[in-house]
ZABA-906829 format. One record per residue (C-alpha): residue number from 1; x, y, z. Coordinates in Angstrom, 1 decimal. Example, Ala and Ser with C-alpha at 12.3 -4.5 7.8 and 13.67 -1.06 7.14 Angstrom:
2
+-----+--------+--------+--------+
| pos |     c1 |     c2 |     c3 |
+-----+--------+--------+--------+
|   1 |   12.3 |   -4.5 |    7.8 |
|   2 |   13.7 |   -1.1 |    7.1 |
+-----+--------+--------+--------+
***
This chain:
225
+-----+--------+--------+--------+
| pos |     c1 |     c2 |     c3 |
+-----+--------+--------+--------+
|   1 |    0.0 |    0.0 |    0.0 |
|   2 |    1.6 |    3.2 |   -1.2 |
|   3 |    2.8 |    5.5 |    1.6 |
|   4 |    3.0 |    3.0 |    4.4 |
|   5 |    6.3 |    2.2 |    6.0 |
|   6 |    6.7 |   -0.9 |    8.3 |
|   7 |    9.3 |   -1.2 |   11.0 |
|   8 |    9.9 |   -3.9 |   13.6 |
|   9 |   10.7 |   -3.1 |   17.3 |
|  10 |   11.6 |   -6.4 |   18.8 |
|  11 |    9.7 |   -9.6 |   19.3 |
|  12 |    6.0 |   -9.2 |   18.1 |
|  13 |    6.1 |   -5.4 |   18.0 |
|  14 |    5.4 |   -3.8 |   14.6 |
|  15 |    4.7 |   -0.2 |   13.7 |
|  16 |    3.1 |    1.1 |   10.5 |
|  17 |    3.4 |    4.8 |    9.6 |
|  18 |    1.7 |    6.8 |    6.9 |
|  19 |    1.8 |   10.6 |    6.6 |
|  20 |    3.2 |   10.8 |   10.1 |
|  21 |    0.3 |    8.7 |   11.6 |
|  22 |    1.5 |    5.7 |   13.5 |
|  23 |   -0.3 |    2.4 |   14.2 |
|  24 |    1.4 |   -0.1 |   16.5 |
|  25 |    0.7 |   -3.8 |   16.9 |
|  26 |    1.5 |   -5.8 |   20.0 |
|  27 |    3.8 |   -3.5 |   22.1 |
|  28 |    4.6 |   -6.2 |   24.7 |
|  29 |    7.2 |   -6.8 |   27.3 |
|  30 |   10.0 |   -7.9 |   24.9 |
|  31 |    9.4 |   -4.9 |   22.6 |
|  32 |   11.1 |   -1.6 |   22.7 |
|  33 |    8.7 |    0.7 |   24.6 |
|  34 |    9.7 |    3.5 |   22.2 |
|  35 |    7.4 |    1.8 |   19.7 |
|  36 |    4.6 |    3.7 |   21.3 |
|  37 |    6.1 |    7.1 |   20.9 |
|  38 |    3.7 |    9.3 |   18.8 |
|  39 |    1.3 |    6.4 |   18.2 |
|  40 |   -2.3 |    7.2 |   17.3 |
|  41 |   -3.6 |    3.6 |   17.5 |
|  42 |   -2.6 |    0.3 |   19.0 |
|  43 |   -3.9 |   -3.2 |   18.0 |
|  44 |   -3.4 |   -6.0 |   20.4 |
|  45 |   -3.7 |   -9.6 |   19.3 |
|  46 |   -4.0 |  -11.3 |   22.8 |
|  47 |   -3.4 |  -11.0 |   26.5 |
|  48 |    0.0 |  -12.6 |   26.9 |
|  49 |    2.6 |  -10.2 |   28.4 |
|  50 |    5.0 |  -10.5 |   25.5 |
|  51 |    2.2 |   -8.9 |   23.4 |
|  52 |    0.8 |   -6.3 |   25.8 |
|  53 |    1.7 |   -4.8 |   29.2 |
|  54 |   -1.6 |   -3.4 |   30.4 |
|  55 |    0.0 |   -0.9 |   32.9 |
|  56 |    2.4 |    0.4 |   30.2 |
|  57 |   -0.3 |    0.8 |   27.6 |
|  58 |   -2.7 |    2.3 |   30.1 |
|  59 |   -0.1 |    4.9 |   31.0 |
|  60 |    0.4 |    5.7 |   27.3 |
|  61 |   -3.3 |    6.2 |   26.9 |
|  62 |   -3.3 |    8.5 |   29.9 |
|  63 |   -0.5 |   10.6 |   28.5 |
|  64 |   -1.6 |   10.7 |   24.9 |
|  65 |   -5.3 |   11.9 |   24.5 |
|  66 |   -5.3 |   11.0 |   20.8 |
|  67 |   -4.3 |    7.4 |   21.3 |
|  68 |   -6.9 |    4.6 |   21.0 |
|  69 |   -6.7 |    0.8 |   21.4 |
|  70 |   -8.4 |   -2.1 |   19.7 |
|  71 |   -8.1 |   -5.5 |   21.4 |
|  72 |  -10.0 |   -8.7 |   22.3 |
|  73 |  -12.2 |   -8.5 |   25.4 |
|  74 |   -9.8 |  -10.0 |   27.9 |
|  75 |   -7.2 |   -7.3 |   27.0 |
|  76 |   -9.8 |   -4.6 |   27.3 |
|  77 |  -10.7 |   -5.8 |   30.8 |
|  78 |   -7.0 |   -5.8 |   31.8 |
|  79 |   -6.6 |   -2.3 |   30.5 |
|  80 |   -9.6 |   -1.1 |   32.4 |
|  81 |   -8.3 |   -2.7 |   35.6 |
|  82 |   -5.0 |   -0.9 |   35.0 |
|  83 |   -6.9 |    2.4 |   34.9 |
|  84 |   -6.9 |    3.1 |   31.2 |
|  85 |   -9.5 |    5.6 |   29.9 |
|  86 |  -12.5 |    3.4 |   28.9 |
|  87 |  -13.7 |    5.7 |   26.1 |
|  88 |  -10.6 |    4.9 |   23.9 |
|  89 |  -10.5 |    1.2 |   24.4 |
|  90 |  -12.4 |   -0.8 |   21.9 |
|  91 |  -13.2 |   -4.6 |   22.1 |
|  92 |  -13.2 |   -6.4 |   18.7 |
|  93 |  -13.6 |   -9.9 |   17.6 |
|  94 |  -13.1 |  -12.3 |   14.6 |
|  95 |  -14.7 |  -11.1 |   11.4 |
|  96 |  -15.0 |   -7.5 |   12.5 |
|  97 |  -13.7 |   -4.5 |   10.5 |
|  98 |  -12.9 |   -1.0 |   11.8 |
|  99 |  -10.8 |    2.1 |   11.1 |
| 100 |   -8.0 |    2.9 |   13.5 |
| 101 |   -6.3 |    6.3 |   13.1 |
| 102 |   -7.2 |    6.2 |    9.4 |
| 103 |   -5.9 |    2.7 |    8.9 |
| 104 |   -8.5 |    0.1 |    7.6 |
| 105 |   -8.3 |   -3.0 |    9.8 |
| 106 |   -9.9 |   -6.4 |    9.5 |
| 107 |   -9.9 |   -9.2 |   12.1 |
| 108 |   -9.7 |  -12.5 |   10.2 |
| 109 |  -12.1 |  -15.3 |   11.1 |
| 110 |  -10.7 |  -17.7 |   13.7 |
| 111 |   -9.7 |  -16.2 |   17.0 |
| 112 |   -7.6 |  -18.7 |   18.9 |
| 113 |   -4.0 |  -18.9 |   20.0 |
| 114 |   -2.0 |  -21.8 |   18.6 |
| 115 |   -1.8 |  -24.7 |   21.0 |
| 116 |    1.1 |  -24.7 |   23.4 |
| 117 |    0.3 |  -27.9 |   25.4 |
| 118 |   -3.0 |  -29.6 |   26.3 |
| 119 |   -2.5 |  -28.5 |   29.9 |
| 120 |   -2.3 |  -24.8 |   28.9 |
| 121 |   -5.5 |  -22.8 |   28.3 |
| 122 |   -6.0 |  -21.5 |   24.8 |
| 123 |   -6.7 |  -17.7 |   24.9 |
| 124 |   -8.4 |  -15.6 |   22.3 |
| 125 |   -6.0 |  -14.4 |   19.6 |
| 126 |   -6.9 |  -12.0 |   16.8 |
| 127 |   -5.1 |  -11.9 |   13.5 |
| 128 |   -5.2 |   -8.4 |   12.0 |
| 129 |   -5.1 |   -7.5 |    8.4 |
| 130 |   -4.3 |   -3.8 |    8.0 |
| 131 |   -5.1 |   -1.9 |    4.8 |
| 132 |   -5.7 |   -5.2 |    3.1 |
| 133 |   -2.0 |   -5.6 |    2.9 |
| 134 |   -0.2 |   -6.3 |    6.2 |
| 135 |   -1.0 |   -9.4 |    8.2 |
| 136 |    0.0 |   -9.8 |   11.8 |
| 137 |   -1.4 |  -13.1 |   13.0 |
| 138 |   -0.3 |  -12.8 |   16.7 |
| 139 |    0.3 |  -16.2 |   18.1 |
| 140 |   -1.6 |  -18.2 |   15.5 |
| 141 |   -1.6 |  -19.7 |   12.0 |
| 142 |   -5.0 |  -18.2 |   11.2 |
| 143 |   -6.0 |  -19.1 |    7.6 |
| 144 |   -6.3 |  -16.3 |    5.2 |
| 145 |   -9.7 |  -16.0 |    3.3 |
| 146 |   -9.6 |  -16.5 |   -0.4 |
| 147 |  -10.4 |  -12.9 |   -1.1 |
| 148 |   -7.2 |  -11.7 |    0.6 |
| 149 |   -3.9 |  -11.0 |   -1.0 |
| 150 |   -1.3 |  -10.2 |    1.6 |
| 151 |    1.7 |   -8.0 |    0.7 |
| 152 |    3.6 |   -8.3 |    4.0 |
| 153 |    3.3 |  -11.1 |    6.5 |
| 154 |    4.7 |  -10.7 |   10.0 |
| 155 |    5.7 |  -14.3 |   10.6 |
| 156 |    6.3 |  -15.8 |   14.1 |
| 157 |    9.5 |  -17.8 |   14.1 |
| 158 |   10.2 |  -18.5 |   17.8 |
| 159 |    8.4 |  -19.4 |   21.0 |
| 160 |    7.0 |  -22.4 |   22.9 |
| 161 |    4.2 |  -22.8 |   20.4 |
| 162 |    6.2 |  -22.4 |   17.2 |
| 163 |    7.5 |  -25.2 |   15.1 |
| 164 |    9.6 |  -24.0 |   12.2 |
| 165 |    7.8 |  -26.4 |    9.8 |
| 166 |    4.5 |  -24.8 |   10.7 |
| 167 |    5.9 |  -21.3 |   10.2 |
| 168 |    7.2 |  -22.2 |    6.8 |
| 169 |    3.9 |  -23.9 |    5.8 |
| 170 |    1.9 |  -20.8 |    6.9 |
| 171 |    4.1 |  -18.4 |    5.0 |
| 172 |    3.8 |  -20.6 |    1.9 |
| 173 |    0.0 |  -20.8 |    2.3 |
| 174 |   -0.3 |  -17.0 |    2.7 |
| 175 |    2.1 |  -16.4 |   -0.1 |
| 176 |    2.9 |  -12.7 |    0.6 |
| 177 |    5.3 |  -10.6 |   -1.4 |
| 178 |    7.5 |  -10.2 |    1.7 |
| 179 |    7.8 |  -12.4 |    4.9 |
| 180 |    9.2 |  -10.5 |    7.9 |
| 181 |   10.2 |  -12.7 |   10.8 |
| 182 |    8.9 |  -11.6 |   14.3 |
| 183 |    8.2 |  -13.2 |   17.7 |
| 184 |   11.9 |  -14.2 |   18.2 |
| 185 |   13.0 |  -12.6 |   21.5 |
| 186 |   13.3 |  -16.0 |   23.0 |
| 187 |   15.9 |  -17.0 |   20.4 |
| 188 |   19.6 |  -16.3 |   20.7 |
| 189 |   21.5 |  -14.7 |   17.8 |
| 190 |   22.5 |  -18.2 |   16.8 |
| 191 |   18.8 |  -19.3 |   17.0 |
| 192 |   17.7 |  -16.3 |   14.9 |
| 193 |   20.3 |  -17.1 |   12.3 |
| 194 |   19.1 |  -20.7 |   12.2 |
| 195 |   15.5 |  -19.6 |   11.8 |
| 196 |   16.5 |  -17.3 |    8.9 |
| 197 |   18.7 |  -19.9 |    7.3 |
| 198 |   16.5 |  -22.9 |    7.6 |
| 199 |   13.0 |  -21.4 |    7.7 |
| 200 |   13.7 |  -18.4 |    5.5 |
| 201 |   15.5 |  -20.7 |    3.0 |
| 202 |   12.6 |  -23.0 |    2.8 |
| 203 |   10.1 |  -20.2 |    2.4 |
| 204 |   12.0 |  -18.8 |   -0.5 |
| 205 |   12.5 |  -22.1 |   -2.1 |
| 206 |    8.9 |  -23.2 |   -1.8 |
| 207 |    7.5 |  -19.9 |   -3.0 |
| 208 |   10.0 |  -20.0 |   -5.9 |
| 209 |   11.2 |  -16.4 |   -5.2 |
| 210 |   13.0 |  -14.3 |   -2.6 |
| 211 |   10.4 |  -13.3 |    0.0 |
| 212 |   11.9 |  -13.8 |    3.5 |
| 213 |   13.5 |  -10.6 |    4.8 |
| 214 |   14.7 |   -9.8 |    8.3 |
| 215 |   14.5 |   -6.1 |    9.0 |
| 216 |   17.4 |   -4.3 |   10.7 |
| 217 |   16.8 |   -1.9 |   13.5 |
| 218 |   15.2 |    1.3 |   12.1 |
| 219 |   14.9 |   -0.3 |    8.6 |
| 220 |   11.7 |    0.8 |    6.9 |
| 221 |    9.9 |   -1.6 |    4.6 |
| 222 |    7.7 |    0.1 |    2.0 |
| 223 |    4.3 |   -1.7 |    1.9 |
| 224 |    2.9 |   -2.1 |   -1.6 |
| 225 |   -0.8 |   -2.3 |   -2.6 |
+-----+--------+--------+--------+
***
């Protein structure tokens, strides 16, 4: 989508910016808190602390009167408990569409976190498609509807629920122009390199073209329509 720049901020944190307006997805505990600087909107996929810190986000809402948040109901409840202004916190669910700070957002059908273990409860997880071009699945392999063509996929590559084969298969199924690895704070530098070499190599080979691209700090990826 012309005019949108995408940057990564550690782990699952992603920021989109267009004409000086910033939308942030999943500013959790492993993400640089500066991702929220100047943000007009925040989307949260689910309640795990590596995706949202309620107290931190509530403080950002308090200090930034123009900031608003869209999130699943459990996150909204946590933000309210943390003292966030209730008029700028919006509960959304699978299949819903809305506009956040001028960005068109769609929650894909589905709505569950990928399994970790049968003994671990499965929370609500929302996969967001922004401007019909950027997909952030949170902690899920949420299928993409047939009417969707993704330009940039933020692909989880590390974590207790992630198997690299599943990540590769998901990237190939979505078939975006660019695959940007995220959700990797639990990996060492060696582990990230292995994910890029093995997972990224498979993605490129199975798609039949270069697609996998790890972004450097402060590197801006231009989103295409």
